[in-house]
C-alpha positions as CSV (number, residue, x, y, z in Angstrom):
1,M,-1.4,0.9,1.7
2,N,-1.7,-2.2,-0.4
3,L,0.7,-3.3,-3.1
4,R,-1.9,-3.4,-5.9
5,S,-3.0,0.2,-5.5
6,T,0.6,1.4,-5.0
7,L,1.8,-0.2,-8.2
8,A,-1.2,0.1,-10.5
9,G,-0.1,1.1,-13.9
10,M,3.6,0.3,-13.5
11,D,5.4,-1.8,-16.1
12,R,6.8,-5.2,-15.1
13,R,10.2,-4.3,-16.3
14,L,10.1,-1.1,-14.2
15,V,9.0,-3.0,-11.2
16,L,11.6,-5.7,-11.6
17,G,14.3,-3.1,-12.3
18,G,13.4,-1.5,-9.0
19,G,13.9,-4.8,-7.2
20,L,10.3,-5.1,-6.1
21,V,9.3,-8.4,-7.8
22,L,6.0,-8.8,-6.0
23,G,4.9,-5.6,-7.7
24,S,4.1,-7.6,-10.8
25,L,1.3,-9.1,-8.8
26,A,-0.7,-5.9,-9.5
27,F,-1.0,-7.0,-13.1
28,T,-2.7,-10.3,-12.3
29,A,-5.9,-8.7,-11.2
30,G,-8.8,-10.3,-12.8
31,P,-11.9,-12.2,-11.7
32,V,-11.0,-13.9,-8.5
33,T,-12.8,-17.1,-7.8
34,P,-13.8,-17.3,-4.1
35,A,-13.9,-21.1,-4.2
36,I,-10.9,-23.1,-3.1
37,A,-9.8,-25.5,-5.9
38,A,-7.5,-28.4,-6.0
39,P,-4.0,-27.4,-7.1
40,A,-3.1,-28.0,-10.7
41,P,-1.1,-31.1,-11.3
42,L,2.6,-30.5,-12.0
43,A,4.0,-31.2,-15.4
44,W,7.3,-32.2,-13.9
45,T,8.6,-34.5,-11.2
46,P,10.4,-32.7,-8.2
47,R,13.8,-34.0,-7.2
48,A,14.7,-32.0,-4.1
49,L,11.2,-31.1,-2.8
50,S,8.1,-33.1,-1.9
51,L,5.1,-33.0,-4.3
52,Q,3.3,-30.6,-1.9
53,Q,6.3,-28.3,-1.6
54,A,6.7,-28.3,-5.4
55,Q,3.1,-27.3,-5.8
56,V,3.6,-24.4,-3.4
57,L,6.8,-23.4,-5.3
58,D,4.9,-23.6,-8.6
59,A,2.1,-21.3,-7.3
60,A,4.5,-18.9,-5.6
61,A,6.8,-18.6,-8.6
62,E,3.9,-17.7,-10.9
63,L,2.8,-15.0,-8.4
64,I,6.3,-13.5,-8.2
65,I,6.6,-13.4,-12.0
66,P,3.1,-13.8,-13.5
67,E,2.3,-14.3,-17.2
68,T,1.6,-10.9,-18.9
69,D,2.6,-10.1,-22.4
70,T,5.6,-12.3,-21.8
71,P,5.5,-15.8,-20.3
72,G,5.4,-16.1,-16.6
73,A,7.6,-18.2,-14.3
74,R,5.6,-21.4,-14.8
75,R,5.9,-21.3,-18.6
76,A,9.6,-20.4,-18.4
77,G,10.2,-23.5,-16.3
78,V,11.3,-21.6,-13.2
79,P,9.8,-24.0,-10.6
80,Q,11.8,-26.9,-12.2
81,F,14.9,-24.7,-12.3
82,V,14.6,-24.0,-8.6
83,D,14.0,-27.6,-7.7
84,R,17.0,-28.7,-9.9
85,A,19.2,-26.0,-8.3
86,L,18.2,-27.2,-4.8
87,A,18.9,-30.8,-5.7
88,D,22.2,-30.3,-7.5
89,Y,23.8,-27.2,-6.1
90,Y,22.5,-26.1,-2.8
91,P,24.0,-27.5,0.4
92,P,21.6,-29.4,2.6
93,P,21.0,-26.6,5.2
94,E,20.0,-24.2,2.5
95,R,17.8,-26.8,0.7
96,Q,16.1,-27.5,4.1
97,R,15.6,-23.8,4.7
98,I,13.7,-23.4,1.4
99,A,11.7,-26.6,2.0
100,R,10.7,-25.4,5.5
101,G,9.7,-22.0,4.1
102,L,7.5,-23.7,1.5
103,D,6.0,-25.8,4.2
104,Q,5.4,-22.6,6.3
105,L,3.6,-21.0,3.3
106,D,1.4,-24.0,3.1
107,A,0.8,-24.1,6.9
108,D,-0.1,-20.4,6.9
109,A,-2.6,-21.0,4.1
110,R,-4.2,-23.9,5.9
111,A,-4.4,-21.8,9.1
112,A,-6.0,-18.8,7.4
113,H,-8.1,-20.5,4.8
114,G,-8.4,-24.2,5.5
115,A,-6.6,-25.3,2.4
116,G,-3.1,-25.6,1.1
117,F,-1.3,-22.6,-0.5
118,A,-1.6,-24.0,-4.1
119,A,-5.3,-24.5,-3.7
120,L,-6.0,-20.9,-2.8
121,N,-7.1,-18.1,-5.2
122,T,-4.6,-15.5,-6.3
123,E,-5.7,-12.8,-3.8
124,Q,-5.3,-15.2,-0.9
125,Q,-1.9,-16.4,-2.0
126,T,-0.8,-12.8,-2.6
127,A,-1.8,-11.8,0.9
128,I,0.3,-14.7,2.4
129,L,3.3,-13.8,0.3
130,N,3.0,-10.1,1.2
131,R,2.9,-11.0,4.9
132,H,6.1,-13.0,4.5
133,D,7.7,-10.1,2.5
134,A,6.7,-7.6,5.1
135,A,7.9,-9.7,8.0
136,E,11.3,-10.1,6.3
137,A,11.5,-6.4,5.5
138,A,11.3,-5.8,9.3
139,A,13.4,-8.7,10.5
140,G,15.9,-9.1,7.7
141,P,16.2,-11.4,4.7
142,G,15.0,-14.9,5.2
143,F,13.4,-17.7,3.2
144,F,11.1,-15.5,1.0
145,A,14.0,-13.3,-0.1
146,A,16.0,-16.4,-1.0
147,L,13.0,-17.8,-2.9
148,R,12.4,-14.5,-4.7
149,D,16.1,-14.4,-5.7
150,M,16.0,-18.0,-7.0
151,V,12.8,-17.3,-9.0
152,T,14.1,-14.1,-10.6
153,T,17.4,-15.7,-11.4
154,G,15.7,-18.7,-13.0
155,Y,13.3,-16.5,-15.0
156,F,15.9,-14.1,-16.4
157,T,18.3,-16.9,-17.3
158,S,15.5,-18.8,-19.0
159,E,15.1,-18.5,-22.8
160,P,11.8,-16.6,-22.5
161,G,13.1,-14.4,-19.7
162,A,16.3,-13.6,-21.6
163,T,14.8,-13.1,-25.0
164,L,11.2,-11.9,-24.5
165,A,11.2,-10.1,-21.1
166,L,14.7,-8.6,-21.6
167,R,16.4,-7.4,-24.7
168,Y,18.8,-10.0,-26.0
169,D,22.0,-9.0,-27.8
170,P,24.3,-12.0,-28.3
171,V,27.2,-9.8,-29.3
172,P,27.0,-6.3,-27.9
173,G,28.7,-3.7,-30.0
174,E,30.5,-4.0,-33.2
175,Y,33.6,-6.0,-33.7
176,R,36.7,-3.9,-34.3
177,A,40.0,-5.9,-34.3
178,C,43.4,-4.5,-33.3
179,V,42.2,-1.1,-32.0
180,P,45.0,0.8,-30.3
181,L,44.4,1.0,-26.5
182,S,44.9,4.8,-26.6
183,E,41.8,5.1,-28.8
184,I,39.7,3.0,-26.4
185,G,40.9,4.2,-23.1
186,R,40.4,1.6,-20.4
187,A,39.7,-2.0,-21.4
188,W,36.3,-3.5,-20.7
189,A,35.6,-5.8,-17.9
190,T,32.8,-8.4,-17.9
191,S,31.4,-10.5,-15.1
């Protein structure tokens, strides 16, 4: 059973709410060019990753959260977010694990199609990501789960993700000062 037929007609928010981020790939179906093209140049300079790894990250992030009626990962600046997080916050072993995983995506693409991951068409890229996702579903979370988490965190903490893909309420609820605790019950906790 393939992901596209399973998730046809589902809404991106429903898919993301269910935790299956790759389900949004079903909405990118369109004319697929069979030719292998050169990867698009990056509009940013990577700090933690090589240029080739950054191009793989850019392509993979856009597949995980594609542009629909809301901006996709690329327009939301998610690849830059991931690179910056790796450079500034991740310990070297975790940074190396992500870099090795991006290299593996590229190596898998070259082995299967004779070109790097970023140069493949959407269907070829999707097939490679689905293989990694399926392998981790059987063996336990690995590089791809970590990448998917970083991409979704980057997207939903970006301005487009927080204000266009999600509902944004800067101050939830009305303000009522000095309300007796007996009227409220338990106090609210936030995380």
